[in-house]
C-alpha positions as CSV (number, residue, x, y, z in Angstrom):
1,X,0.6,-15.8,-14.3
2,X,-0.1,-13.9,-11.1
3,X,-0.4,-10.2,-11.2
4,X,2.6,-9.8,-8.8
5,X,4.8,-11.8,-11.1
6,X,3.7,-9.9,-14.1
7,X,4.4,-6.5,-12.4
8,X,7.7,-7.7,-11.1
9,X,8.8,-9.1,-14.5
10,X,7.8,-5.9,-16.3
11,X,9.6,-3.8,-13.7
12,X,12.7,-6.0,-14.0
13,X,12.7,-5.9,-17.8
14,X,12.3,-2.2,-17.7
15,X,15.1,-1.7,-15.2
16,X,17.3,-4.3,-16.9
17,X,16.9,-2.8,-20.4
18,X,17.4,0.7,-19.1
19,X,20.5,-0.3,-17.2
20,X,21.9,-2.2,-20.1
21,X,21.4,0.7,-22.5
22,X,22.9,3.1,-20.0
23,X,25.9,0.9,-19.4
24,X,26.5,0.5,-23.1
25,X,26.5,4.3,-23.5
26,X,28.7,4.8,-20.5
27,X,31.2,2.1,-21.4
28,X,31.3,3.4,-24.9
29,X,32.5,6.7,-23.5
30,X,35.2,5.2,-21.2
31,X,37.9,4.7,-23.9
32,X,37.4,8.0,-25.6
33,X,37.4,9.8,-22.3
34,X,40.5,8.2,-21.0
35,X,42.3,8.9,-24.3
36,X,41.2,12.5,-24.2
37,X,42.7,12.8,-20.7
38,X,45.9,11.1,-21.8
39,X,46.2,13.3,-24.9
40,X,45.7,16.4,-22.8
41,X,48.5,15.3,-20.5
42,X,50.7,14.6,-23.5
43,X,50.1,18.1,-24.9
44,X,51.4,19.5,-21.6
45,X,54.4,17.1,-21.6
46,X,55.2,17.9,-25.3
47,X,55.3,21.7,-24.6
48,X,57.4,21.0,-21.5
49,X,59.9,19.0,-23.5
50,X,59.9,21.7,-26.2
51,X,60.8,24.4,-23.8
52,X,63.5,22.3,-22.1
53,X,65.0,21.4,-25.5
54,X,65.0,24.8,-27.0
55,X,68.4,25.9,-25.7
56,X,70.1,22.6,-26.4
57,X,68.7,22.5,-30.0
58,X,69.7,26.2,-30.6
59,X,73.2,25.6,-29.4
60,X,73.6,22.2,-31.1
61,X,74.3,20.4,-27.8
62,X,71.9,17.4,-28.2
63,X,74.1,14.8,-26.5
64,X,73.4,15.9,-23.0
65,X,69.7,16.5,-23.8
66,X,69.4,13.0,-25.2
67,X,70.9,11.5,-22.0
68,X,68.5,13.4,-19.8
69,X,65.5,12.4,-21.9
70,X,66.6,8.8,-21.8
71,X,66.9,9.0,-18.0
72,X,63.4,10.4,-18.0
73,X,61.8,7.6,-20.0
74,X,63.7,5.0,-17.9
75,X,62.5,6.2,-14.5
76,X,60.5,3.9,-12.2
77,X,58.2,6.1,-10.1
78,X,56.6,3.4,-8.0
79,X,53.4,5.5,-7.7
80,X,50.2,4.1,-6.2
81,X,47.4,6.0,-8.0
82,X,44.3,4.7,-6.2
83,X,44.1,1.0,-7.3
84,X,46.6,1.5,-10.1
85,X,50.3,0.9,-9.4
86,X,52.6,2.8,-11.8
87,X,56.2,1.7,-11.9
88,X,57.5,2.9,-15.3
89,X,57.1,5.8,-17.7
90,X,56.0,4.5,-21.1
91,X,56.9,7.6,-23.1
92,X,58.5,7.9,-26.6
93,X,60.1,11.3,-27.2
94,X,61.7,12.4,-30.4
95,X,62.9,15.7,-31.7
96,X,63.1,16.9,-35.3
97,X,64.6,20.0,-36.9
98,X,62.6,22.6,-38.8
99,X,62.6,20.4,-41.9
100,X,61.3,17.3,-40.1
101,X,64.6,15.4,-39.9
102,X,65.0,13.3,-36.7
103,X,67.6,14.7,-34.3
104,X,67.0,12.1,-31.5
105,X,64.5,9.3,-30.7
106,X,64.4,7.7,-27.2
107,X,62.6,4.6,-28.5
108,X,64.5,4.1,-31.8
109,X,68.0,5.6,-31.8
110,X,68.5,4.3,-35.3
111,X,65.8,6.7,-36.6
112,X,68.2,9.7,-36.3
113,X,68.4,11.4,-39.7
114,X,65.1,10.0,-41.0
115,X,62.5,12.2,-42.4
116,X,59.4,12.5,-40.2
117,X,58.1,15.6,-42.0
118,X,55.1,13.7,-43.4
119,X,54.0,12.4,-40.1
120,X,50.9,14.3,-39.0
121,X,52.3,15.3,-35.6
122,X,55.4,16.9,-37.2
123,X,53.8,18.1,-40.4
124,X,50.9,19.9,-38.7
125,X,53.2,21.4,-36.1
126,X,55.6,22.7,-38.8
127,X,52.5,24.4,-40.4
128,X,51.7,26.1,-37.1
129,X,48.7,23.8,-36.3
130,X,48.0,21.4,-33.5
131,X,50.0,18.2,-34.3
132,X,48.9,14.8,-33.2
133,X,48.6,11.3,-34.7
134,X,47.6,7.8,-33.7
135,X,49.4,5.1,-35.7
136,X,50.0,1.3,-35.3
137,X,53.6,0.1,-35.0
138,X,52.4,-3.2,-36.5
139,X,49.8,-2.8,-39.3
140,X,47.3,-5.4,-38.1
141,X,47.8,-5.1,-34.3
142,X,45.4,-2.8,-32.5
143,X,47.5,-3.2,-29.3
144,X,50.5,-1.5,-31.1
145,X,48.6,1.8,-31.5
146,X,50.7,4.8,-30.3
147,X,49.4,8.2,-29.6
148,X,51.9,11.0,-30.5
149,X,51.4,14.7,-29.7
150,X,53.9,17.4,-30.9
151,X,54.8,20.9,-29.8
152,X,56.9,23.5,-31.6
153,X,60.5,24.3,-30.4
154,X,61.3,28.0,-30.8
155,X,64.5,30.0,-30.2
156,X,64.7,33.1,-28.2
157,X,63.5,35.2,-31.2
158,X,60.4,33.1,-31.4
159,X,61.4,31.4,-34.7
160,X,60.4,27.7,-35.2
161,X,63.6,25.6,-35.0
162,X,62.2,22.1,-34.5
163,X,59.4,19.9,-33.2
164,X,59.2,17.9,-29.9
165,X,56.9,14.9,-30.1
166,X,55.8,12.9,-27.1
167,X,54.1,9.5,-27.5
168,X,52.5,6.9,-25.4
169,X,51.3,3.4,-26.4
170,X,47.5,3.1,-26.1
171,X,47.9,-0.4,-24.7
172,X,49.4,1.1,-21.6
173,X,45.9,2.6,-20.9
174,X,44.2,-0.9,-20.9
175,X,44.6,-1.6,-17.2
176,X,43.0,1.7,-16.3
177,X,40.2,1.2,-18.9
178,X,39.5,-2.4,-17.9
179,X,39.4,-1.5,-14.2
180,X,37.1,1.4,-14.9
181,X,34.8,-0.7,-17.1
182,X,34.8,-3.5,-14.4
183,X,33.8,-1.0,-11.7
184,X,31.1,0.4,-13.9
185,X,29.8,-3.1,-14.7
186,X,29.7,-4.0,-11.0
187,X,28.0,-0.8,-10.1
188,X,25.5,-1.4,-12.8
189,X,24.8,-4.9,-11.6
190,X,24.5,-3.6,-8.1
191,X,22.0,-1.0,-9.2
192,X,20.0,-3.5,-11.1
193,X,20.0,-5.8,-8.1
194,X,18.9,-2.9,-5.8
195,X,16.2,-2.0,-8.3
196,X,15.1,-5.6,-8.4
197,X,15.0,-5.7,-4.6
198,X,13.1,-2.4,-4.5
199,X,10.8,-3.6,-7.2
200,X,10.1,-6.8,-5.3
201,X,9.3,-4.9,-2.1
202,X,7.0,-2.4,-4.0
203,X,5.4,-5.3,-5.8
204,X,4.9,-7.3,-2.6
205,X,3.4,-4.2,-0.9
206,X,1.1,-3.6,-3.9
207,X,-0.1,-7.2,-4.0
208,X,-0.5,-7.2,-0.2
209,X,-2.6,-4.0,-0.4
210,X,-4.7,-5.3,-3.3
211,X,-5.4,-8.5,-1.4
212,X,-6.4,-6.5,1.6
213,X,-8.9,-4.7,-0.6
214,X,-10.1,-7.9,-2.1
215,X,-10.6,-9.6,1.3
216,X,-12.4,-6.5,2.6
217,X,-14.7,-6.5,-0.4
218,X,-15.4,-10.3,-0.1
219,X,-15.3,-11.1,3.6
220,X,-15.5,-8.0,5.8
221,X,-18.7,-7.8,7.9
222,X,-21.3,-5.1,7.3
223,X,-20.1,-1.8,8.6
224,X,-16.4,-2.8,8.9
225,X,-14.2,0.2,8.0
226,X,-12.2,0.2,4.8
227,X,-8.4,-0.5,5.1
228,X,-6.4,2.7,5.9
229,X,-4.3,3.5,2.9
230,X,-2.7,6.6,1.5
231,X,-2.9,8.2,-2.0
232,X,-4.7,6.7,-4.9
233,X,-5.0,3.3,-3.2
234,X,-6.7,4.9,-0.2
235,X,-9.1,6.6,-2.6
236,X,-9.7,3.3,-4.3
237,X,-10.3,1.6,-0.9
238,X,-12.9,4.2,0.1
239,X,-14.5,4.1,-3.3
240,X,-14.8,0.3,-3.1
241,X,-16.1,0.5,0.4
242,X,-18.7,3.0,-0.6
243,X,-19.7,0.8,-3.6
244,X,-19.8,-2.2,-1.3
245,X,-22.0,-0.4,1.2
246,X,-24.4,0.6,-1.6
247,X,-24.6,-2.9,-2.9
248,X,-25.0,-4.3,0.6
249,X,-27.7,-1.7,1.3
250,X,-29.5,-2.6,-1.9
251,X,-29.3,-6.3,-1.1
252,X,-30.6,-5.7,2.4
253,X,-33.5,-3.6,1.1
254,X,-34.3,-6.3,-1.4
255,X,-34.3,-8.9,1.4
256,X,-36.3,-6.6,3.6
257,X,-38.9,-6.0,0.9
258,X,-39.3,-9.7,0.3
259,X,-39.6,-10.4,4.0
260,X,-42.0,-7.5,4.4
261,X,-44.1,-8.8,1.6
262,X,-44.3,-12.2,3.3
263,X,-45.2,-10.6,6.6
264,X,-47.9,-8.4,5.0
265,X,-49.5,-11.3,3.1
266,X,-51.1,-13.0,6.2
267,X,-52.9,-10.0,7.7
268,X,-53.9,-8.7,4.3
269,X,-55.3,-12.1,3.4
270,X,-57.2,-12.2,6.7
271,X,-58.5,-8.7,6.2
272,X,-59.7,-9.5,2.8
273,X,-61.5,-12.7,3.9
274,X,-63.1,-11.0,6.8
275,X,-64.2,-8.1,4.6
276,X,-65.8,-10.4,2.0
277,X,-67.7,-12.3,4.8
278,X,-68.9,-9.0,6.3
279,X,-70.5,-8.1,3.0
280,X,-72.9,-10.9,3.5
281,X,-75.8,-11.4,5.9
282,X,-74.3,-12.9,9.1
283,X,-75.5,-13.7,12.6
284,X,-74.5,-11.0,15.1
285,X,-71.9,-13.2,16.9
286,X,-70.2,-14.0,13.5
287,X,-70.3,-10.4,12.4
288,X,-68.7,-9.4,15.7
289,X,-66.0,-12.0,15.4
290,X,-65.0,-11.0,11.9
291,X,-65.1,-7.3,12.8
292,X,-62.8,-8.1,15.7
293,X,-60.5,-9.9,13.3
294,X,-60.4,-6.9,11.1
295,X,-59.4,-4.7,14.1
296,X,-56.7,-7.2,15.2
297,X,-55.2,-7.5,11.8
298,X,-55.2,-3.8,11.3
299,X,-53.4,-3.4,14.6
300,X,-50.9,-6.0,13.5
301,X,-50.2,-4.1,10.3
302,X,-50.0,-0.8,12.2
303,X,-47.5,-2.3,14.7
304,X,-45.5,-3.7,11.8
305,X,-45.4,-0.3,10.0
306,X,-44.5,1.6,13.2
307,X,-41.7,-0.8,14.0
308,X,-40.3,-0.5,10.5
309,X,-40.4,3.2,10.7
310,X,-38.7,3.2,14.1
311,X,-36.0,0.8,12.9
312,X,-35.3,2.9,9.8
313,X,-34.9,6.0,12.0
314,X,-32.5,4.2,14.3
315,X,-30.5,2.8,11.4
316,X,-30.0,6.3,10.0
317,X,-28.4,7.4,13.3
318,X,-24.7,7.0,14.1
319,X,-25.2,7.8,17.8
320,X,-28.1,8.2,20.2
321,X,-30.5,11.1,19.4
322,X,-30.0,12.4,23.0
323,X,-27.3,12.0,25.6
324,X,-28.8,12.6,29.1
325,X,-28.2,11.2,32.6
326,X,-30.5,8.2,33.2
327,X,-30.9,5.3,35.5
328,X,-31.3,2.0,33.8
329,X,-33.0,0.4,36.9
330,X,-35.8,3.1,36.7
331,X,-36.3,2.5,33.0
332,X,-36.6,-1.2,33.7
333,X,-39.2,-0.8,36.5
334,X,-41.2,1.5,34.2
335,X,-41.2,-1.2,31.4
336,X,-42.3,-3.8,33.9
337,X,-45.1,-1.7,35.2
338,X,-46.3,-1.3,31.6
339,X,-46.5,-5.1,31.2
340,X,-47.9,-5.7,34.7
341,X,-51.5,-6.5,33.5
342,X,-50.3,-9.0,30.9
343,X,-48.1,-10.7,33.5
344,X,-51.0,-10.9,35.9
345,X,-53.3,-12.4,33.3
346,X,-50.8,-15.2,32.6
347,X,-49.7,-15.7,36.2
348,X,-46.1,-14.8,35.6
349,X,-43.8,-13.8,38.4
350,X,-40.6,-11.7,38.4
351,X,-37.5,-12.9,40.3
352,X,-34.7,-10.5,41.2
353,X,-36.8,-7.3,41.0
354,X,-36.2,-6.6,44.6
355,X,-32.4,-6.7,44.1
356,X,-32.3,-4.0,41.5
357,X,-29.8,-1.2,42.5
358,X,-29.1,2.2,41.1
359,X,-27.6,1.9,37.6
360,X,-26.7,5.4,36.3
361,X,-25.7,5.9,32.6
362,X,-26.1,8.4,29.8
363,X,-28.2,7.8,26.7
364,X,-31.5,8.3,25.0
365,X,-34.4,7.4,27.4
366,X,-36.9,6.8,24.7
367,X,-34.7,4.5,22.7
368,X,-33.6,2.5,25.8
369,X,-37.2,2.2,27.0
370,X,-38.1,0.8,23.6
371,X,-35.2,-1.7,23.9
372,X,-36.3,-2.9,27.3
373,X,-40.0,-3.1,26.3
374,X,-39.2,-5.4,23.4
375,X,-36.9,-7.7,25.5
376,X,-39.5,-8.0,28.2
377,X,-42.4,-8.4,25.8
378,X,-40.6,-11.1,23.9
379,X,-39.8,-13.0,27.2
380,X,-43.5,-12.7,28.3
381,X,-44.6,-14.1,24.9
382,X,-42.4,-17.2,25.3
383,X,-42.8,-17.8,29.0
384,X,-45.3,-20.6,30.0
385,X,-48.3,-19.5,32.1
386,X,-47.5,-19.4,35.8
387,X,-43.8,-19.5,35.3
388,X,-41.1,-17.3,36.7
389,X,-39.1,-14.7,34.8
390,X,-35.6,-14.1,36.2
391,X,-33.9,-10.7,35.8
392,X,-30.6,-9.4,37.1
393,X,-28.8,-6.0,36.8
394,X,-25.3,-5.7,38.1
395,X,-22.0,-3.8,37.3
396,X,-19.3,-5.4,35.3
397,X,-16.2,-3.3,35.1
398,X,-17.3,0.0,33.5
399,X,-20.5,-1.5,32.1
400,X,-23.9,-2.6,33.3
401,X,-25.0,-6.2,32.6
402,X,-28.7,-6.8,32.4
403,X,-29.8,-10.4,32.2
404,X,-33.4,-11.7,31.5
405,X,-34.4,-15.3,31.4
406,X,-37.7,-17.1,30.6
407,X,-38.5,-20.7,31.1
408,X,-40.0,-21.3,27.7
409,X,-39.0,-23.7,24.9
410,X,-35.8,-21.9,24.1
411,X,-34.4,-21.5,20.6
412,X,-32.6,-24.1,18.4
413,X,-28.8,-23.7,18.6
414,X,-28.7,-23.0,14.8
415,X,-31.1,-20.1,15.2
416,X,-29.4,-18.3,18.1
417,X,-26.9,-16.4,15.9
418,X,-29.8,-15.1,13.8
419,X,-31.9,-13.7,16.6
420,X,-32.1,-9.9,16.1
421,X,-32.2,-10.1,12.3
422,X,-35.1,-8.4,10.7
423,X,-38.1,-10.6,9.9
424,X,-36.4,-13.6,11.5
425,X,-38.3,-15.2,14.5
426,X,-39.2,-18.5,16.0
427,X,-42.7,-19.8,16.6
428,X,-44.3,-18.8,19.9
429,X,-45.9,-21.4,22.2
430,X,-49.4,-20.3,21.0
431,X,-48.5,-21.0,17.4
432,X,-48.1,-17.4,16.3
433,X,-44.9,-16.2,14.7
434,X,-43.6,-12.6,15.1
435,X,-41.9,-10.4,12.6
436,X,-38.5,-10.3,14.4
437,X,-38.5,-6.5,14.3
438,X,-38.7,-6.2,18.1
439,X,-35.3,-7.9,18.7
440,X,-33.8,-6.1,15.7
441,X,-34.9,-2.8,17.3
442,X,-33.3,-3.8,20.6
443,X,-30.0,-4.8,18.9
444,X,-29.9,-1.5,17.0
445,X,-30.5,0.6,20.1
446,X,-27.8,-1.4,22.0
447,X,-25.3,-0.8,19.2
448,X,-26.0,2.9,19.1
449,X,-25.3,3.2,22.8
450,X,-22.0,1.2,22.5
451,X,-23.6,-1.9,24.0
452,X,-24.1,-5.5,22.9
453,X,-27.0,-7.9,22.9
454,X,-26.4,-11.7,23.3
455,X,-28.7,-14.7,23.4
456,X,-28.1,-18.2,24.9
457,X,-30.2,-21.2,25.8
458,X,-30.7,-21.6,29.6
459,X,-32.2,-25.1,29.6
460,X,-35.1,-24.5,29.9
461,X,-35.8,-21.2,28.4
462,X,-33.7,-18.4,26.8
463,X,-31.4,-16.0,28.5
464,X,-30.8,-12.5,27.0
465,X,-27.7,-10.5,28.1
466,X,-27.6,-6.8,27.5
467,X,-24.3,-4.9,28.1
468,X,-24.3,-1.1,28.2
469,X,-21.5,1.2,29.1
470,X,-22.0,3.1,32.3
471,X,-20.8,6.2,30.5
472,X,-21.4,6.3,26.7
473,X,-18.7,8.2,24.9
């Protein structure tokens, strides 16, 4: 089962069980609460009847009183109480004397003269206590239950002369109770539905967030920022991103060490072989040749170490070390002058140099000079002797676009995307293979200045496109 379904199911069960338990408790309190309210109103009604009956009972004029009480119980009020329509008074009123003998009964006129003194409502009232009872009219019929509340009738001297008892069938409360219970049930169902909807939204958001974190951990490119999240999930995203960067850094260093070991193997092997031969007696030309080989391989190792140190320094930066006004065209001419002798030896010619215009920008002069030197040196290495190198520098929006093309063998299409990776390079026309650190340095410098380095085959040759902002932020 998916995590989202498990979370949603657990949330639904928790809300459902909580709502069910709460509804049971609330519904269990509805009937007692309604009966308490009705009993309270009956207490007031009983005392009202007792006060109104006192004079008639004291004077023995019960006939008129009985008529008025019968009229009261037969009234049809037609009252709309919220959703409840009340059209009759369901009251039973009876009066007893001080001995509990019935003087009148609106529901059972034949009960006059009967002894009610043992009924709790009358008995407790005659004893000076609160008198009330709930009894069934039919022994096995819960619906026949009647609630009776009594109040003492006193004469002007304060002496107890009788009891007024007011009753109401409990069944008359059923419509109110059923309506209240129904509303509570519907409210409960609505709350559970709302909780389920909210739980679904929260679960969906949680799963969506976790999938974002998963996709970032699995597929995001190196250096991509972690998803922006709040609270603990945001802390988790940043922690995962930090861990991912550490793991990626470790993986990169492992690959770099393996590649470096491979790059060091050839010059070290050549140095060892030349050193062993130099220990023996050799003719002067051979000794000179092997000594020259030692120097060349040492220079190769030195260049490799220097480029690695320079690349490590650049990778530790988040922006250029210096921000100063520069002219890209001047840096380009300086880099070309530095390679003039090598170009002359190979008979290479530059096309487009005369069209270079002023190209102002801000950046680190040393780093940008290193970038241009590596691009130009790489183009010279791959250019056939006597060929032409084409260069172009022109504005493009708010950026400068520098293009450099040689007429060499080009690069296989599958290898284009890997140009600029450390220790990845293609074989030069003379059979040598570089370390790939030169283009890696160039790509890193371009990225620090907010630029981009691209490679494309020009048929023949390779074209390098360098884009740099005219004003680096």
